N, C-alpha and C positions, 0 to 999 in steps of 0.2 A: 403551469396550473390551468391548462385549457384556455389560455388567452382571456381569462376573466380580468376585470379591472374597474368596473363602475363603482364598486363599494370598497375597493382595496385601498388601504392606507399603510404607511410604514415609515419609521424613522430613517431607514437606510435604503429605501427604494423610491424610484421615480415613476409616476404613473400618469402620463399625459392623456390617457384615455378619459380620465375625469380630472380636470384641472383643479377641482375643489380639494384634491388630495395633497396639494402642495403645502397646506398648513400643518402637515404631520411631521415635517422635518424636525430633528433635534435642534435646539436653540443655538448650539455651538458647532454645527456641522456643515460641511460642503460635500455633496454627493455627486459622484460621477458613475455613469453606466454606459457600457459600449458592447456591441455584439456583432458577430458575423453569422451568415447563413449560407448553407449549401442545399441545393435542391436536385433531386433525382426523379425524373418523371418518365412513366411508361404510358404510351397512348395505344389503345387497342380498339380495333373494329372486329367484326366477325371474320375478317380475312387477313388483316395486316396488323403489325405491331411495330412501334417506333419508340426509341428512347432518346432522352435529352437530359442535360444537366446544366446547372449554373451555380454561381457563387458570388457573394458580394457583401457589402456592408448592410447590416440589418438596422442598426440604430446607434445614435450618440446622444446621451441625455446629460444635462447638468441641472442641479437644483440646490437651493440654499434658502435659509430663513432670512427675512429682513427684520422681523420683530417677532414677538410672541404670537401675534395674530396674523402676520403677513408672510407668505412664502412665494418664491419665484422659481420658474424652471424655463429652460430653453434647450433646443436640440434639433435633430434632423432624423428622418426615417423615410423609407419609400411610402408613397401614397397609393399608387396603383401601377400595374404593369399590363401591357397588351401584347399578346402573342397568339395568333391564330392563322390557320390556313384551311380554307373551305373550298371544296369542289362540288359544283352542282351540274350534273350532266342532263341535257334535255335533247329531244329529237324534234327537228323542224322538218315538215313535209317537203320543203324545197331545198333547204341547205344541208340536210342530214344532221349529224350530231353537232350540237352546240354546247361548249363547255364554258361555265362561268366560274372563274377563280377569284376568291376573295382572300385578301391577306392583310394582317395588321401587326404592327410592331411599335415599340416605344414604351413610355411610361412617364409618370409624374413623381416628383419628390416633394416632400413638405418640410418646411423650416418654421419652427414655432417658437413663440415666447409666451409664457403664461404667468398669471398672477392669481393668488388665492387669498381670501380674507376669512378669518374665523369670526362669524357673527355672534356666536354664543359658544359655550364650552362644548355643546353637542352639535352645532351646525357650522358648516363651511360652504362658501361659494367660490367659484373660480371661472376664469375665462382664458381661452387661448386665442391669440392672433396667429394665423397660419398663412405663410406665403407658399403658394403652390406654383411649381414651374416644371416644364418638361416639353417633350415633343412626341406627338402621336402621328404615325404614318399609316394611311389606309390606301389600298389599291384594289381596283376591280378590273379584271382582264377577261375579255370576250374572245374565245378561241374557236376556230372552225377546223377541226381535224380532218373532215372529209373533203375539204376544198384546198387546192393549191393556188387559187387566184384571189381569194378573199383575204384581205389583211386582218390580222388580229388587232384589237383595239384595247388600250389600257388607259385608265384614269387614275391619277395619283393625287392624294391630298396629304400635304405635310402641314400638320396643325401644331402651332406653337402656343402653349398656354402659360400665362404669367399673371397672377392676380392674388388677392387677399381673400381668405375665408376665415370663419370663426367657429369656435365650439364653446359651450358653456356647461357647467355642471354644478350640482349641489350634493352634499353628503351629510347624512346624520350619523354620528359616531357616539357610542355610549359605552361606559364601563359597567359591567354587570357584577353580580356577586362573585367573590373569589378572584376578582381582577380580570375575568374574561371580557371579551369585547364583542359588540354587535355593531356592524356598519351597514348602512344602506345608501345607495347612490343613484342619481338620475343624470343623464347627459343628453343634450341636444346639439347636433353638429351639422354643419354645411347647410344645404338648402338655399344656396345663393348662386348667382350667375358669375362666371369667370370670363374675363376678356380673352379672346383668341385672335390669332392672325394665321391665315391659311394661304399656302402656295398650292395652286391647282395646275396640274399638267395633264393634257390629253394628247395621246400619240398613237400612231399606227406602227406596227412592227410585224416581223416574222419571228416565230419562236417565242421565248419568254415563258416557257412552261416548266414548272418545277425547278427553277434555277438553271435551266439549260441555256443554250446559245441564243442570243438575241441580236436581231438585225433591225435597226430602227429605220423606218421608211420616211416618216414625216411627223412634225409636230402640228397637231390640229389646233391647239389652243394652250396658252400659258398665261395665267393671271397670278400676280404675286400680292401679298399683304392684303388679303381679303379680311376685313374686320368682321368679327362674329362673336359669339358667346357660347359657353358651355354651361348648361343649367344643372348643377349638382343636386342629387336627391337629398331630401331631409332624412337624417338618421336619428331615431329616438331609442335610447337604451336605459335599462335599469338593472340593478343588481343588489344582492344581499350577501353578507359575509359574516361568519362566526369564527372567532379566534380565541384559542387558549394560548396566551403569549409564550413564545419560545417552545411551543409544543405541537399545536395543531391549528390549521387554518383550512376552512371549508367554505366554498362560495359558489354562486351561480349568477349568470347574466342572461338577459334577453334583449335582443335588438330587432327593431323593425325599421325597414328602409323603404322609402317611397320612390322606387325606381321608375314607376309609370310616369313620373314628372320629369324624367331625364330628357333633355334635348341638347342638340349641338347645332348651332347656327339656325335655330328655329325648327330643325327637323327632329321628329320623334323617332324612336326605335321600338322594336317589338319586345319590350322588356316588361316584366311584371314586378309588383312589390314583393319584397323578400323578408324573411326573418331568420334569425340565428339564435340557437340556444347553446350556452357554454357552461361547463361545470368543472371545478378543479379542487384539488386537495394538496396540502403540504403538511408533512409530518417530520418532526425532529425527535429522535428517540430520547435523548437526554442532553440538554445543552448546559449542564452545570460545568464549572471550570475543572472539576476533578474527573469528568467523564472522559472516556476514550475518544479518539478522533472520529472514528466511524459513527459514534453515537451523536456527534454534533452535526453530521451531514444532513442537509435538507432534502428529503425525498418527495418528489412531486409527481402527480398523475393528473390527467385531465382528458376531457372529451368534448366534442362539439358536433352539432347537427345544423346544417345550413340549407334551408330551402331557398335556392338562389333565384336571381332575377331572370333566369333563362327558361324558356319553354320552347323546345325544338321538336318538330314533327309530332306534335301532340304530347310530348313527354316532358314533364318537369325535371329539370336538372338539379339533383340534390347532392350534397356532400356530407360525408361523415369522417371525422378525424379522431384519433386517439393519440395521446402524448405521454411521455415520461421524461423526468429530468432529475438532475442532482445539483445541489448547491454546496460546493466544497469550501468550508471556511478557511480563511487565511489567518496568519498570526496577528496581522494588524486588526484593530477593533472593527467588528461589523462589516468586514469586507469578504467577498466570496467570488469564486470562479464558478460559473454556471454552465452546465451542459444539458442539452435537451434533444429529443428526437420526436418527430411527429409523423405518423403514418395516416394517409387519407385516401379515400375513394371518391371520385366525382363522376357523375354521368352514367350512361348506359349504352350498351351496344344494340339495343332494340331500334328498329326502324332506321338502320344504316347510320346510327350515331356513334360517337366516340366515348369510350370510358377511359378516364384518367386515374392512374394509380401513382401516388407520389410519396416520397420519403424526404423529409426536411430535417437537416441537422443544424443545431444551434450551438454556438459557443460564445460566452460573454463574460464580462467582469463587472463587478460592482464594488466601488471603493468609496469609503466614507472617511473624511479627514476632519479632525477637530480643529476648528479655527477660533480665533479671538479669545484664546485661553491665555491668561497672563502667566508667564513662567515664574516659578518660585526661585529658580536659580539660573544664573547666566553662565 
């Protein structure tokens, strides 16, 4: 549904995007959700094209009620990924061509546990405690293609991140005439410093270009376990959702992120504040027990526009995505197998930049089990 979630609630779904939603679980249920993701990416310039693909775990979520007013959830999902290769060619009057290669790899995962409390029949609040961990590798290579005597120089930073962050949310949920529902939500997340440890290596070498042959000449400097910090930007998001139960669900989200405050070990980057708009719809033709199977399928569509934190060569890097999905009901109560596909474009080929076209495929399962129900017969 276009990755919306600030206002979303459901008896049989887990929504860590807004922890206030954990109060919506059915009083006798235990909910599990898991999913996998595959990505197919095409990178284009005005002259070249390159393709890449990847696959992996997308998320694992668990949720259950503690009481009529209290709900809990825990799980894991990727927080961020890094993957880039940048070449900047320049001409020096004495040295000739000088190439600057920048490369980044790695990513962070998040492991969360959250709790929500229903303050009033129409208001819920919640908070997530999030453990973030992972490794980020950055390298800068200085190459002199017009010289056979000047050694290339490379600096590598291996950054290990391990620390706690938080997110908090509030939801207003009301039942209108004819049983229809109106939900609104607000979430504030991150905006704190994470502890980092960095290993720094500076070396001279021959080669090392585009994954080719490398001959190391000397280690200039190696420093391990440099204590530092990574200042995460503050994210503020809000959303609204209208629902006709078991028939139609329509909603939208808006997120603003303060990326200009991002620093790593006290160093700023040339990032700008960003915003994202998401919209989504889910439709069930007829969910009555007597209906045919295809009428009980959940049909989903969504779209998003992201004005990202990047501005390169005077061009703002924007992203647009469109998504479709299906929720196939299982025989067991309120459990589904979910399929989704998302098509997106990011960037531009103007001013020697790169345009990214991607296709993401999702498959997941949502299982709801009835717990704490006393058996009538043994």
